[in-house]
Each structure stands twice: as C-alpha cells, then as structure tokens.
All heavy atoms as a GROMACS GRO file, in nm:
protein
  561
    1MET      N    1  -0.956  -0.380   0.963
    1MET     CA    2  -0.901  -0.442   0.843
    1MET      C    3  -0.749  -0.441   0.855
    1MET      O    4  -0.689  -0.336   0.864
    1MET     CB    5  -0.946  -0.364   0.721
    1MET     CG    6  -0.882  -0.406   0.594
    1MET     SD    7  -0.953  -0.316   0.457
    1MET     CE    8  -0.940  -0.441   0.335
    2ASN      N    9  -0.690  -0.558   0.854
    2ASN     CA   10  -0.545  -0.566   0.864
    2ASN      C   11  -0.494  -0.671   0.767
    2ASN      O   12  -0.459  -0.781   0.806
    2ASN     CB   13  -0.501  -0.596   1.006
    2ASN     CG   14  -0.351  -0.587   1.020
    2ASN    OD1   15  -0.283  -0.540   0.931
    2ASN    ND2   16  -0.300  -0.634   1.131
    3ASN      N   17  -0.492  -0.636   0.641
    3ASN     CA   18  -0.440  -0.725   0.538
    3ASN      C   19  -0.318  -0.660   0.475
    3ASN      O   20  -0.306  -0.651   0.354
    3ASN     CB   21  -0.545  -0.751   0.430
    3ASN     CG   22  -0.656  -0.840   0.479
    3ASN    OD1   23  -0.632  -0.933   0.553
    3ASN    ND2   24  -0.777  -0.810   0.440
    4ASP      N   25  -0.227  -0.612   0.559
    4ASP     CA   26  -0.110  -0.543   0.508
    4ASP      C   27  -0.026  -0.636   0.421
    4ASP      O   28  -0.020  -0.756   0.442
    4ASP     CB   29  -0.026  -0.489   0.623
    4ASP     CG   30  -0.096  -0.376   0.697
    4ASP    OD1   31  -0.193  -0.321   0.642
    4ASP    OD2   32  -0.053  -0.343   0.808
    5ILE      N   33   0.040  -0.576   0.324
    5ILE     CA   34   0.122  -0.648   0.228
    5ILE      C   35   0.269  -0.614   0.256
    5ILE      O   36   0.303  -0.496   0.272
    5ILE     CB   37   0.085  -0.608   0.084
    5ILE    CG1   38  -0.062  -0.639   0.057
    5ILE    CG2   39   0.174  -0.677  -0.017
    5ILE    CD1   40  -0.115  -0.582  -0.072
    6ALA      N   41   0.353  -0.713   0.260
    6ALA     CA   42   0.496  -0.692   0.284
    6ALA      C   43   0.552  -0.596   0.179
    6ALA      O   44   0.509  -0.595   0.064
    6ALA     CB   45   0.570  -0.824   0.279
    7ALA      N   46   0.649  -0.515   0.220
    7ALA     CA   47   0.705  -0.411   0.134
    7ALA      C   48   0.750  -0.464  -0.002
    7ALA      O   49   0.719  -0.404  -0.106
    7ALA     CB   50   0.820  -0.341   0.203
    8GLY      N   51   0.821  -0.575  -0.005
    8GLY     CA   52   0.868  -0.631  -0.132
    8GLY      C   53   0.754  -0.671  -0.223
    8GLY      O   54   0.755  -0.646  -0.343
    9LYS      N   55   0.654  -0.735  -0.165
    9LYS     CA   56   0.537  -0.776  -0.242
    9LYS      C   57   0.459  -0.654  -0.291
    9LYS      O   58   0.409  -0.651  -0.403
    9LYS     CB   59   0.448  -0.866  -0.155
    9LYS     CG   60   0.322  -0.915  -0.220
    9LYS     CD   61   0.346  -1.031  -0.311
    9LYS     CE   62   0.212  -1.089  -0.354
    9LYS     NZ   63   0.224  -1.187  -0.457
   10TRP      N   64   0.449  -0.550  -0.205
   10TRP     CA   65   0.376  -0.429  -0.242
   10TRP      C   66   0.438  -0.366  -0.365
   10TRP      O   67   0.369  -0.323  -0.456
   10TRP     CB   68   0.370  -0.330  -0.126
   10TRP     CG   69   0.298  -0.204  -0.162
   10TRP    CD1   70   0.350  -0.079  -0.168
   10TRP    CD2   71   0.160  -0.190  -0.198
   10TRP    NE1   72   0.255   0.012  -0.206
   10TRP    CE2   73   0.137  -0.054  -0.225
   10TRP    CE3   74   0.054  -0.279  -0.212
   10TRP    CZ2   75   0.012  -0.006  -0.264
   10TRP    CZ3   76  -0.070  -0.231  -0.251
   10TRP    CH2   77  -0.090  -0.095  -0.276
   11LYS      N   78   0.571  -0.360  -0.370
   11LYS     CA   79   0.639  -0.301  -0.485
   11LYS      C   80   0.604  -0.376  -0.613
   11LYS      O   81   0.588  -0.316  -0.718
   11LYS     CB   82   0.790  -0.299  -0.463
   11LYS     CG   83   0.832  -0.196  -0.362
   11LYS     CD   84   0.981  -0.198  -0.338
   11LYS     CE   85   1.016  -0.097  -0.230
   11LYS     NZ   86   1.156  -0.101  -0.192
   12GLN      N   87   0.588  -0.507  -0.603
   12GLN     CA   88   0.550  -0.588  -0.719
   12GLN      C   89   0.406  -0.560  -0.762
   12GLN      O   90   0.370  -0.574  -0.877
   12GLN     CB   91   0.564  -0.736  -0.688
   12GLN     CG   92   0.705  -0.781  -0.663
   12GLN     CD   93   0.712  -0.926  -0.615
   12GLN    OE1   94   0.610  -0.994  -0.602
   12GLN    NE2   95   0.831  -0.972  -0.586
   13LEU      N   96   0.322  -0.521  -0.666
   13LEU     CA   97   0.179  -0.502  -0.692
   13LEU      C   98   0.141  -0.359  -0.728
   13LEU      O   99   0.026  -0.332  -0.761
   13LEU     CB  100   0.098  -0.546  -0.570
   13LEU     CG  101   0.101  -0.694  -0.539
   13LEU    CD1  102   0.031  -0.722  -0.408
   13LEU    CD2  103   0.038  -0.774  -0.651
   14LEU      N  104   0.237  -0.267  -0.724
   14LEU     CA  105   0.204  -0.126  -0.751
   14LEU      C  106   0.136  -0.107  -0.886
   14LEU      O  107   0.040  -0.031  -0.897
   14LEU     CB  108   0.330  -0.040  -0.743
   14LEU     CG  109   0.380  -0.007  -0.604
   14LEU    CD1  110   0.512   0.068  -0.611
   14LEU    CD2  111   0.277   0.071  -0.526
   15GLY      N  112   0.184  -0.175  -0.988
   15GLY     CA  113   0.124  -0.161  -1.121
   15GLY      C  114  -0.020  -0.208  -1.124
   15GLY      O  115  -0.106  -0.145  -1.185
   16LYS      N  116  -0.048  -0.319  -1.054
   16LYS     CA  117  -0.184  -0.370  -1.049
   16LYS      C  118  -0.275  -0.277  -0.969
   16LYS      O  119  -0.392  -0.260  -1.003
   16LYS     CB  120  -0.185  -0.511  -0.990
   16LYS     CG  121  -0.120  -0.612  -1.082
   16LYS     CD  122  -0.119  -0.750  -1.024
   16LYS     CE  123  -0.049  -0.842  -1.122
   16LYS     NZ  124  -0.044  -0.979  -1.076
   17ALA      N  125  -0.220  -0.217  -0.864
   17ALA     CA  126  -0.298  -0.122  -0.785
   17ALA      C  127  -0.328   0.002  -0.869
   17ALA      O  128  -0.439   0.056  -0.866
   17ALA     CB  129  -0.223  -0.083  -0.658
   18LYS      N  130  -0.231   0.046  -0.948
   18LYS     CA  131  -0.250   0.162  -1.035
   18LYS      C  132  -0.357   0.133  -1.139
   18LYS      O  133  -0.439   0.220  -1.170
   18LYS     CB  134  -0.116   0.198  -1.101
   18LYS     CG  135  -0.121   0.318  -1.189
   18LYS     CD  136  -0.140   0.446  -1.110
   18LYS     CE  137  -0.135   0.567  -1.201
   18LYS     NZ  138  -0.174   0.688  -1.132
   19THR      N  139  -0.359   0.012  -1.190
   19THR     CA  140  -0.462  -0.027  -1.287
   19THR      C  141  -0.600  -0.026  -1.221
   19THR      O  142  -0.698   0.021  -1.279
   19THR     CB  143  -0.432  -0.167  -1.344
   19THR    OG1  144  -0.306  -0.161  -1.412
   19THR    CG2  145  -0.539  -0.210  -1.442
   20ALA      N  146  -0.607  -0.077  -1.098
   20ALA     CA  147  -0.735  -0.084  -1.028
   20ALA      C  148  -0.785   0.052  -0.986
   20ALA      O  149  -0.905   0.079  -0.990
   20ALA     CB  150  -0.721  -0.175  -0.905
   21TRP      N  151  -0.694   0.140  -0.945
   21TRP     CA  152  -0.733   0.273  -0.894
   21TRP      C  153  -0.651   0.379  -0.964
   21TRP      O  154  -0.560   0.439  -0.908
   21TRP     CB  155  -0.714   0.279  -0.743
   21TRP     CG  156  -0.797   0.178  -0.671
   21TRP    CD1  157  -0.933   0.180  -0.656
   21TRP    CD2  158  -0.752   0.058  -0.608
   21TRP    NE1  159  -0.974   0.069  -0.588
   21TRP    CE2  160  -0.865  -0.008  -0.556
   21TRP    CE3  161  -0.626   0.000  -0.588
   21TRP    CZ2  162  -0.857  -0.128  -0.487
   21TRP    CZ3  163  -0.619  -0.119  -0.520
   21TRP    CH2  164  -0.732  -0.182  -0.470
   22GLY      N  165  -0.682   0.405  -1.089
   22GLY     CA  166  -0.608   0.497  -1.174
   22GLY      C  167  -0.605   0.641  -1.126
   22GLY      O  168  -0.520   0.718  -1.169
   23LYS      N  169  -0.698   0.679  -1.039
   23LYS     CA  170  -0.698   0.817  -0.989
   23LYS      C  171  -0.590   0.839  -0.883
   23LYS      O  172  -0.561   0.952  -0.848
   23LYS     CB  173  -0.834   0.853  -0.929
   23LYS     CG  174  -0.945   0.869  -1.030
   23LYS     CD  175  -1.072   0.914  -0.964
   23LYS     CE  176  -1.186   0.928  -1.063
   23LYS     NZ  177  -1.310   0.973  -0.998
   24LEU      N  178  -0.532   0.731  -0.831
   24LEU     CA  179  -0.427   0.744  -0.731
   24LEU      C  180  -0.294   0.763  -0.803
   24LEU      O  181  -0.265   0.695  -0.901
   24LEU     CB  182  -0.421   0.620  -0.642
   24LEU     CG  183  -0.549   0.587  -0.565
   24LEU    CD1  184  -0.527   0.464  -0.479
   24LEU    CD2  185  -0.595   0.704  -0.480
   25THR      N  186  -0.213   0.854  -0.753
   25THR     CA  187  -0.084   0.879  -0.817
   25THR      C  188   0.017   0.772  -0.775
   25THR      O  189  -0.001   0.704  -0.674
   25THR     CB  190  -0.028   1.016  -0.776
   25THR    OG1  191   0.005   1.015  -0.637
   25THR    CG2  192  -0.127   1.128  -0.807
   26ASP      N  193   0.124   0.763  -0.853
   26ASP     CA  194   0.231   0.670  -0.819
   26ASP      C  195   0.287   0.702  -0.680
   26ASP      O  196   0.313   0.612  -0.601
   26ASP     CB  197   0.343   0.675  -0.923
   26ASP     CG  198   0.300   0.620  -1.058
   26ASP    OD1  199   0.199   0.545  -1.064
   26ASP    OD2  200   0.367   0.650  -1.158
   27ASP      N  201   0.306   0.831  -0.653
   27ASP     CA  202   0.359   0.871  -0.522
   27ASP      C  203   0.267   0.829  -0.408
   27ASP      O  204   0.314   0.782  -0.304
   27ASP     CB  205   0.380   1.023  -0.515
   27ASP     CG  206   0.502   1.069  -0.593
   27ASP    OD1  207   0.587   0.984  -0.628
   27ASP    OD2  208   0.514   1.190  -0.617
   28GLU      N  209   0.137   0.845  -0.428
   28GLU     CA  210   0.042   0.804  -0.324
   28GLU      C  211   0.050   0.654  -0.300
   28GLU      O  212   0.051   0.609  -0.185
   28GLU     CB  213  -0.101   0.842  -0.364
   28GLU     CG  214  -0.128   0.990  -0.356
   28GLU     CD  215  -0.263   1.028  -0.413
   28GLU    OE1  216  -0.308   0.966  -0.512
   28GLU    OE2  217  -0.323   1.122  -0.360
   29LEU      N  218   0.056   0.578  -0.407
   29LEU     CA  219   0.063   0.433  -0.393
   29LEU      C  220   0.192   0.389  -0.326
   29LEU      O  221   0.191   0.297  -0.245
   29LEU     CB  222   0.046   0.366  -0.530
   29LEU     CG  223  -0.097   0.372  -0.585
   29LEU    CD1  224  -0.100   0.327  -0.730
   29LEU    CD2  225  -0.192   0.290  -0.501
   30VAL      N  226   0.302   0.454  -0.357
   30VAL     CA  227   0.429   0.421  -0.292
   30VAL      C  228   0.418   0.450  -0.142
   30VAL      O  229   0.461   0.371  -0.058
   30VAL     CB  230   0.546   0.499  -0.355
   30VAL    CG1  231   0.672   0.489  -0.270
   30VAL    CG2  232   0.574   0.446  -0.496
   31LYS      N  233   0.356   0.562  -0.106
   31LYS     CA  234   0.342   0.601   0.035
   31LYS      C  235   0.250   0.507   0.112
   31LYS      O  236   0.258   0.499   0.234
   31LYS     CB  237   0.292   0.745   0.046
   31LYS     CG  238   0.398   0.846   0.009
   31LYS     CD  239   0.346   0.987   0.018
   31LYS     CE  240   0.451   1.086  -0.030
   31LYS     NZ  241   0.398   1.223  -0.035
   32VAL      N  242   0.163   0.436   0.043
   32VAL     CA  243   0.075   0.339   0.110
   32VAL      C  244   0.161   0.231   0.176
   32VAL      O  245   0.126   0.180   0.283
   32VAL     CB  246  -0.024   0.276   0.008
   32VAL    CG1  247  -0.089   0.151   0.063
   32VAL    CG2  248  -0.130   0.378  -0.030
   33GLU      N  249   0.272   0.197   0.113
   33GLU     CA  250   0.368   0.100   0.166
   33GLU      C  251   0.304  -0.033   0.204
   33GLU      O  252   0.345  -0.098   0.299
   33GLU     CB  253   0.442   0.158   0.287
   33GLU     CG  254   0.526   0.279   0.254
   33GLU     CD  255   0.592   0.340   0.376
   33GLU    OE1  256   0.536   0.330   0.488
   33GLU    OE2  257   0.700   0.398   0.359
   34GLY      N  258   0.198  -0.071   0.135
   34GLY     CA  259   0.134  -0.200   0.160
   34GLY      C  260   0.036  -0.201   0.276
   34GLY      O  261  -0.017  -0.305   0.310
   35HIS      N  262   0.010  -0.085   0.336
   35HIS     CA  263  -0.084  -0.077   0.448
   35HIS      C  264  -0.227  -0.065   0.394
   35HIS      O  265  -0.263   0.035   0.332
   35HIS     CB  266  -0.053   0.042   0.538
   35HIS     CG  267   0.080   0.031   0.605
   35HIS    ND1  268   0.099  -0.044   0.718
   35HIS    CD2  269   0.200   0.084   0.573
   35HIS    CE1  270   0.226  -0.036   0.755
   35HIS    NE2  271   0.290   0.041   0.667
   36ALA      N  272  -0.307  -0.166   0.419
   36ALA     CA  273  -0.443  -0.170   0.367
   36ALA      C  274  -0.525  -0.050   0.413
   36ALA      O  275  -0.602   0.006   0.335
   36ALA     CB  276  -0.512  -0.301   0.408
   37GLU      N  277  -0.509  -0.009   0.538
   37GLU     CA  278  -0.587   0.105   0.590
   37GLU      C  279  -0.556   0.234   0.514
   37GLU      O  280  -0.645   0.313   0.488
   37GLU     CB  281  -0.561   0.125   0.740
   37GLU     CG  282  -0.621   0.017   0.827
   37GLU     CD  283  -0.774   0.016   0.828
   37GLU    OE1  284  -0.836   0.122   0.805
   37GLU    OE2  285  -0.831  -0.091   0.850
   38ARG      N  286  -0.429   0.254   0.481
   38ARG     CA  287  -0.392   0.373   0.405
   38ARG      C  288  -0.454   0.370   0.266
   38ARG      O  289  -0.501   0.472   0.215
   38ARG     CB  290  -0.240   0.384   0.393
   38ARG     CG  291  -0.171   0.417   0.521
   38ARG     CD  292  -0.022   0.432   0.497
   38ARG     NE  293   0.050   0.435   0.624
   38ARG     CZ  294   0.181   0.428   0.635
   38ARG    NH1  295   0.255   0.415   0.527
   38ARG    NH2  296   0.239   0.431   0.752
   39LEU      N  297  -0.452   0.252   0.205
   39LEU     CA  298  -0.512   0.237   0.072
   39LEU      C  299  -0.661   0.264   0.077
   39LEU      O  300  -0.715   0.336  -0.007
   39LEU     CB  301  -0.483   0.097   0.017
   39LEU     CG  302  -0.532   0.067  -0.123
   39LEU    CD1  303  -0.475   0.165  -0.225
   39LEU    CD2  304  -0.495  -0.077  -0.161
   40VAL      N  305  -0.728   0.212   0.178
   40VAL     CA  306  -0.871   0.236   0.195
   40VAL      C  307  -0.898   0.386   0.206
   40VAL      O  308  -0.987   0.439   0.142
   40VAL     CB  309  -0.926   0.161   0.320
   40VAL    CG1  310  -1.065   0.210   0.356
   40VAL    CG2  311  -0.928   0.011   0.294
   41GLY      N  312  -0.818   0.454   0.288
   41GLY     CA  313  -0.837   0.599   0.307
   41GLY      C  314  -0.820   0.677   0.178
   41GLY      O  315  -0.898   0.769   0.149
   42LEU      N  316  -0.720   0.641   0.099
   42LEU     CA  317  -0.698   0.710  -0.028
   42LEU      C  318  -0.812   0.687  -0.125
   42LEU      O  319  -0.857   0.779  -0.193
   42LEU     CB  320  -0.567   0.663  -0.092
   42LEU     CG  321  -0.439   0.725  -0.040
   42LEU    CD1  322  -0.318   0.655  -0.101
   42LEU    CD2  323  -0.434   0.873  -0.072
   43ILE      N  324  -0.858   0.563  -0.134
   43ILE     CA  325  -0.969   0.531  -0.225
   43ILE      C  326  -1.094   0.605  -0.181
   43ILE      O  327  -1.167   0.661  -0.263
   43ILE     CB  328  -0.992   0.378  -0.231
   43ILE    CG1  329  -0.872   0.312  -0.298
   43ILE    CG2  330  -1.122   0.345  -0.302
   43ILE    CD1  331  -0.869   0.162  -0.284
   44GLN      N  332  -1.118   0.606  -0.052
   44GLN     CA  333  -1.234   0.675   0.003
   44GLN      C  334  -1.229   0.823  -0.035
   44GLN      O  335  -1.328   0.880  -0.083
   44GLN     CB  336  -1.233   0.659   0.154
   44GLN     CG  337  -1.352   0.715   0.224
   44GLN     CD  338  -1.344   0.696   0.376
   44GLN    OE1  339  -1.246   0.644   0.428
   44GLN    NE2  340  -1.445   0.738   0.445
   45GLU      N  341  -1.114   0.884  -0.017
   45GLU     CA  342  -1.097   1.027  -0.044
   45GLU      C  343  -1.106   1.059  -0.193
   45GLU      O  344  -1.180   1.147  -0.236
   45GLU     CB  345  -0.962   1.071   0.011
   45GLU     CG  346  -0.928   1.215  -0.010
   45GLU     CD  347  -0.789   1.246   0.042
   45GLU    OE1  348  -0.759   1.210   0.156
   45GLU    OE2  349  -0.711   1.306  -0.034
   46ARG      N  350  -1.030   0.986  -0.273
   46ARG     CA  351  -1.018   1.017  -0.416
   46ARG      C  352  -1.144   0.983  -0.495
   46ARG      O  353  -1.179   1.050  -0.589
   46ARG     CB  354  -0.898   0.942  -0.474
   46ARG     CG  355  -0.864   0.980  -0.615
   46ARG     CD  356  -0.799   1.116  -0.629
   46ARG     NE  357  -0.664   1.109  -0.576
   46ARG     CZ  358  -0.616   1.193  -0.485
   46ARG    NH1  359  -0.691   1.289  -0.438
   46ARG    NH2  360  -0.495   1.180  -0.440
   47TYR      N  361  -1.212   0.875  -0.455
   47TYR     CA  362  -1.328   0.830  -0.531
   47TYR      C  363  -1.460   0.867  -0.466
   47TYR      O  364  -1.566   0.834  -0.519
   47TYR     CB  365  -1.321   0.678  -0.552
   47TYR     CG  366  -1.217   0.637  -0.655
   47TYR    CD1  367  -1.086   0.613  -0.616
   47TYR    CD2  368  -1.250   0.624  -0.789
   47TYR    CE1  369  -0.989   0.576  -0.708
   47TYR    CE2  370  -1.154   0.587  -0.882
   47TYR     CZ  371  -1.024   0.564  -0.841
   47TYR     OH  372  -0.929   0.528  -0.934
   48GLY      N  373  -1.457   0.931  -0.348
   48GLY     CA  374  -1.580   0.972  -0.282
   48GLY      C  375  -1.664   0.855  -0.235
   48GLY      O  376  -1.787   0.863  -0.232
   49LYS      N  377  -1.598   0.747  -0.197
   49LYS     CA  378  -1.670   0.628  -0.150
   49LYS      C  379  -1.682   0.631   0.002
   49LYS      O  380  -1.606   0.699   0.069
   49LYS     CB  381  -1.594   0.500  -0.191
   49LYS     CG  382  -1.590   0.480  -0.341
   49LYS     CD  383  -1.514   0.355  -0.376
   49LYS     CE  384  -1.507   0.338  -0.526
   49LYS     NZ  385  -1.611   0.254  -0.578
   50THR      N  386  -1.777   0.554   0.053
   50THR     CA  387  -1.786   0.539   0.198
   50THR      C  388  -1.672   0.449   0.243
   50THR      O  389  -1.611   0.378   0.163
   50THR     CB  390  -1.920   0.475   0.240
   50THR    OG1  391  -1.922   0.339   0.193
   50THR    CG2  392  -2.039   0.551   0.189
   51ARG      N  393  -1.645   0.452   0.372
   51ARG     CA  394  -1.538   0.367   0.427
   51ARG      C  395  -1.569   0.219   0.398
   51ARG      O  396  -1.481   0.144   0.358
   51ARG     CB  397  -1.528   0.389   0.578
   51ARG     CG  398  -1.418   0.308   0.640
   51ARG     CD  399  -1.314   0.399   0.699
   51ARG     NE  400  -1.198   0.324   0.742
   51ARG     CZ  401  -1.077   0.348   0.698
   51ARG    NH1  402  -1.055   0.444   0.613
   51ARG    NH2  403  -0.977   0.277   0.742
   52ASP      N  404  -1.695   0.180   0.417
   52ASP     CA  405  -1.734   0.040   0.392
   52ASP      C  406  -1.712   0.001   0.246
   52ASP      O  407  -1.664  -0.108   0.217
   52ASP     CB  408  -1.880   0.015   0.431
   52ASP     CG  409  -1.900   0.008   0.581
   52ASP    OD1  410  -1.801  -0.008   0.655
   52ASP    OD2  411  -2.016   0.020   0.624
   53GLU      N  412  -1.750   0.089   0.154
   53GLU     CA  413  -1.732   0.060   0.012
   53GLU      C  414  -1.584   0.043  -0.021
   53GLU      O  415  -1.546  -0.051  -0.091
   53GLU     CB  416  -1.788   0.174  -0.074
   53GLU     CG  417  -1.939   0.182  -0.076
   53GLU     CD  418  -1.988   0.308  -0.147
   53GLU    OE1  419  -1.921   0.412  -0.141
   53GLU    OE2  420  -2.096   0.300  -0.208
   54ALA      N  421  -1.502   0.133   0.030
   54ALA     CA  422  -1.359   0.128   0.002
   54ALA      C  423  -1.297   0.002   0.063
   54ALA      O  424  -1.214  -0.064   0.000
   54ALA     CB  425  -1.290   0.253   0.055
   55GLU      N  426  -1.338  -0.034   0.184
   55GLU     CA  427  -1.285  -0.155   0.248
   55GLU      C  428  -1.323  -0.280   0.169
   55GLU      O  429  -1.240  -0.369   0.150
   55GLU     CB  430  -1.336  -0.166   0.392
   55GLU     CG  431  -1.263  -0.076   0.487
   55GLU     CD  432  -1.305  -0.094   0.632
   55GLU    OE1  433  -1.394  -0.177   0.660
   55GLU    OE2  434  -1.248  -0.025   0.717
   56ARG      N  435  -1.448  -0.287   0.123
   56ARG     CA  436  -1.491  -0.403   0.043
   56ARG      C  437  -1.408  -0.413  -0.085
   56ARG      O  438  -1.366  -0.521  -0.125
   56ARG     CB  439  -1.640  -0.394   0.010
   56ARG     CG  440  -1.730  -0.440   0.122
   56ARG     CD  441  -1.873  -0.461   0.076
   56ARG     NE  442  -1.934  -0.342   0.019
   56ARG     CZ  443  -1.996  -0.248   0.090
   56ARG    NH1  444  -2.005  -0.257   0.220
   56ARG    NH2  445  -2.049  -0.143   0.030
   57GLU      N  446  -1.386  -0.298  -0.148
   57GLU     CA  447  -1.309  -0.296  -0.272
   57GLU      C  448  -1.166  -0.344  -0.248
   57GLU      O  449  -1.112  -0.426  -0.324
   57GLU     CB  450  -1.307  -0.152  -0.325
   57GLU     CG  451  -1.281  -0.140  -0.470
   57GLU     CD  452  -1.309   0.000  -0.520
   57GLU    OE1  453  -1.423   0.048  -0.509
   57GLU    OE2  454  -1.214   0.061  -0.571
   58VAL      N  455  -1.103  -0.296  -0.141
   58VAL     CA  456  -0.966  -0.336  -0.110
   58VAL      C  457  -0.962  -0.483  -0.073
   58VAL      O  458  -0.872  -0.556  -0.116
   58VAL     CB  459  -0.905  -0.247   0.000
   58VAL    CG1  460  -0.775  -0.304   0.053
   58VAL    CG2  461  -0.885  -0.105  -0.052
   59ARG      N  462  -1.060  -0.531   0.004
   59ARG     CA  463  -1.064  -0.674   0.040
   59ARG      C  464  -1.070  -0.762  -0.084
   59ARG      O  465  -1.000  -0.862  -0.094
   59ARG     CB  466  -1.182  -0.703   0.131
   59ARG     CG  467  -1.149  -0.692   0.275
   59ARG     CD  468  -1.254  -0.758   0.363
   59ARG     NE  469  -1.258  -0.685   0.488
   59ARG     CZ  470  -1.350  -0.597   0.523
   59ARG    NH1  471  -1.452  -0.574   0.444
   59ARG    NH2  472  -1.343  -0.535   0.637
   60ARG      N  473  -1.159  -0.725  -0.177
   60ARG     CA  474  -1.171  -0.802  -0.301
   60ARG      C  475  -1.038  -0.803  -0.377
   60ARG      O  476  -0.995  -0.905  -0.429
   60ARG     CB  477  -1.282  -0.746  -0.390
   60ARG     CG  478  -1.420  -0.793  -0.354
   60ARG     CD  479  -1.522  -0.763  -0.462
   60ARG     NE  480  -1.524  -0.625  -0.506
   60ARG     CZ  481  -1.597  -0.528  -0.451
   60ARG    NH1  482  -1.677  -0.555  -0.350
   60ARG    NH2  483  -1.593  -0.405  -0.498
   61TRP      N  484  -0.974  -0.687  -0.385
   61TRP     CA  485  -0.848  -0.676  -0.455
   61TRP      C  486  -0.741  -0.759  -0.386
   61TRP      O  487  -0.665  -0.830  -0.451
   61TRP     CB  488  -0.808  -0.528  -0.463
   61TRP     CG  489  -0.688  -0.504  -0.550
   61TRP    CD1  490  -0.687  -0.495  -0.686
   61TRP    CD2  491  -0.553  -0.488  -0.508
   61TRP    NE1  492  -0.559  -0.473  -0.731
   61TRP    CE2  493  -0.475  -0.468  -0.623
   61TRP    CE3  494  -0.491  -0.488  -0.384
   61TRP    CZ2  495  -0.338  -0.449  -0.617
   61TRP    CZ3  496  -0.354  -0.468  -0.379
   61TRP    CH2  497  -0.279  -0.449  -0.494
   62LEU      N  498  -0.737  -0.754  -0.254
   62LEU     CA  499  -0.639  -0.832  -0.178
   62LEU      C  500  -0.663  -0.982  -0.192
   62LEU      O  501  -0.568  -1.060  -0.193
   62LEU     CB  502  -0.641  -0.792  -0.030
   62LEU     CG  503  -0.579  -0.657   0.003
   62LEU    CD1  504  -0.609  -0.619   0.147
   62LEU    CD2  505  -0.429  -0.660  -0.022
   63ASP      N  506  -0.790  -1.022  -0.201
   63ASP     CA  507  -0.821  -1.164  -0.221
   63ASP      C  508  -0.760  -1.215  -0.351
   63ASP      O  509  -0.721  -1.331  -0.362
   63ASP     CB  510  -0.972  -1.188  -0.222
   63ASP     CG  511  -1.034  -1.181  -0.084
   63ASP    OD1  512  -0.959  -1.183   0.017
   63ASP    OD2  513  -1.158  -1.173  -0.077
   64THR      N  514  -0.752  -1.128  -0.449
   64THR     CA  515  -0.697  -1.164  -0.580
   64THR      C  516  -0.545  -1.148  -0.585
   64THR      O  517  -0.477  -1.232  -0.642
   64THR     CB  518  -0.761  -1.078  -0.689
   64THR    OG1  519  -0.902  -1.093  -0.683
   64THR    CG2  520  -0.713  -1.118  -0.827
   65HIS      N  521  -0.493  -1.039  -0.526
   65HIS     CA  522  -0.353  -1.004  -0.543
   65HIS      C  523  -0.271  -1.002  -0.415
   65HIS      O  524  -0.151  -0.981  -0.421
   65HIS     CB  525  -0.341  -0.865  -0.606
   65HIS     CG  526  -0.416  -0.850  -0.733
   65HIS    ND1  527  -0.374  -0.907  -0.851
   65HIS    CD2  528  -0.531  -0.785  -0.762
   65HIS    CE1  529  -0.461  -0.877  -0.947
   65HIS    NE2  530  -0.556  -0.804  -0.895
   66GLY      N  531  -0.335  -1.020  -0.302
   66GLY     CA  532  -0.274  -0.997  -0.172
   66GLY      C  533  -0.160  -1.087  -0.132
   66GLY      O  534  -0.104  -1.161  -0.213
   67PRO      N  535  -0.126  -1.080  -0.003
   67PRO     CA  536  -0.007  -1.144   0.051
   67PRO      C  537   0.001  -1.295   0.030
   67PRO      O  538   0.109  -1.352   0.028
   67PRO     CB  539  -0.012  -1.115   0.201
   67PRO     CG  540  -0.124  -1.021   0.222
   67PRO     CD  541  -0.203  -1.012   0.096
   68HIS      N  542  -0.111  -1.361   0.014
   68HIS     CA  543  -0.111  -1.506   0.003
   68HIS      C  544  -0.109  -1.555  -0.141
   68HIS      O  545  -0.128  -1.672  -0.166
   68HIS     CB  546  -0.231  -1.564   0.078
   68HIS     CG  547  -0.237  -1.516   0.219
   68HIS    ND1  548  -0.142  -1.550   0.312
   68HIS    CD2  549  -0.324  -1.435   0.282
   68HIS    CE1  550  -0.172  -1.492   0.427
   68HIS    NE2  551  -0.280  -1.422   0.412
   69HIS      N  552  -0.088  -1.464  -0.235
   69HIS     CA  553  -0.090  -1.503  -0.378
   69HIS      C  554   0.046  -1.485  -0.438
   69HIS      O  555   0.128  -1.415  -0.403
   69HIS     CB  556  -0.193  -1.420  -0.454
   69HIS     CG  557  -0.332  -1.450  -0.409
   69HIS    ND1  558  -0.403  -1.555  -0.456
   69HIS    CD2  559  -0.409  -1.392  -0.314
   69HIS    CE1  560  -0.522  -1.559  -0.394
   69HIS    NE2  561  -0.525  -1.459  -0.309
   0.00000   0.00000   0.00000
C-alpha cells in the first residue's frame, strides 16, 4: 500500500483523520507525516484490527480525502 499524502496536504487532513480515528493522538497523527503504512500500523495497534482490516479502512478514507482530492 503506497498512497502517501504530501506533507502540506496531510497537515490539512489531520482534523479529518482525528475524526475518523479518535483513539489516535494528535502527536501520533503528526508523526504519521502522511505515510499510509504508518497510519495503517497505528490503526491496527490502537483498534486491535488485522492488517487487512486497517488497510481497507485507510484505503476507503484515502479514496475520500487522499492526495487526488
């Protein structure tokens, strides 16, 4: 999975990511720096999801909010 988001765009999307995954802290989201793999790992860890579940969730979110929007 390589749907990384440019740093500037990621900063704009932090609020939407926080809304989608409220268990993630602001610091964690900042450290993701738009890297989809890091976001998947955090969601997997914090929410107890499988890697596949977390990847599907991030893909859906990126389809709505990602680099091409």
